[in-house]
N, C-alpha and C positions, 0 to 999 in steps of 0.2 A: 504494500500500500504506500506508494510514493506520494500520494496527495494528502497526507495526514494533516498538513498545515491548512489546506483548504477545507477539510472536513471539520477541523476545530473552529475555524472562522465561521463556517456556515452554521454549526451547532450554536455558537454564541449569538449569531443573528436570529436563529429560531427562538432561542430563549428570550432575546430582546423583544421580539414581536409578541410572544406570549406574555411577557411582563407588561407590555403596553396594553394588551387586552385586559389583563388582570387589574391594572390601575385605571382602566377606562379612558385611556388616552386615544384609543382607537376601538371601533366596534368590531365585533366578530365578523360581521358581513364585509367590512372594509379590509380586514386583515386576511380574508380568504385567499385572495390572489397572491399576496405577498408570501403567505405560508406555502401555497402551492408551488410557487417559483423556488422558494428556498428548499423545499423537498426535492424538486427536480434537480436543483444544483447539487444537493447532497448526493443524490443518486449518480449524477455525472462525475462527482469527485471520487466516489467509491468505485464506479465502473466507467472509467474514462473512454473506453472504446465503444460504449453504447451509442455515442453520438455518431460514430461511423455507420453503425447499423441503421439508425434512424434516418440519417442523410441518404443512405442507400434506398430505403423504402420510398422516400420522396423523389429520388432521382437526382439528387445533388451530389456531384462527384467530389466536392471539396467540403468536408464536414465543418470546418470553422465558419464557412460562409452560411451554412445552415444554422449554426448556433447564433451568429450575428443577426440573421434574419428573424429568428425566434425572439431574440432580445429586443430588436427594433419593434416588432409587432406588439410585444408586451408593453413596451414603453408608450407606444402610440395609443394602445387601448387604455392605459392608465391616464394618459393625458386627456383623452376624450371623456373618460368618466369624471375627471376633475373639472373639465370645462362644463359638462352638464350640471354638475353640482353647483359650481359658481353661478351659472346662469339661473338655476332654480333659486338660489339664495338671493340673487339680485331682484328677482321677481317678488320674492317675499318681502324684501326690504322696501321696495316701492309700495307694495300693498300696506305695509305697516306705516310708512310715512304718510300715505293718503288717509288712513284711519286716524292717525294722530292729528293731522291738520284739520280733519272734520271735527274731532272732539274739541280741539282748541277753539275752532270757530263757534261751535255750539256753546262752549263755556263763555266765550267773549260776548255772544249775543245775550246769554242769560244775565251776565253782569250788567250789561248796558240796559236791559229791560228792567232789572230790579234796582239799579243804582241811579 
């Protein structure tokens, strides 16, 4: 097992993700993909030639290119999910701002009417 260093690093990262779940810094749902990728990385560190087999199944002759493609796709997917979440939060902020403005206007009218 030549990749013991990588196995140790990945195990530390797995523990880190689970500690973030435990301390509620990240939800279980959000951590799913990170956990999945870390487990795949652990398997690749333990069985480094498995990437050759997987690349062969897909028809890619240079396994590092396959690994780079998978990593790029994962990062694009995470970026898309983050963009969706930010967009959703912005819509909620706009709605909250509108509600707050309406309540302030209502309070202002009541003060004017009573005062």
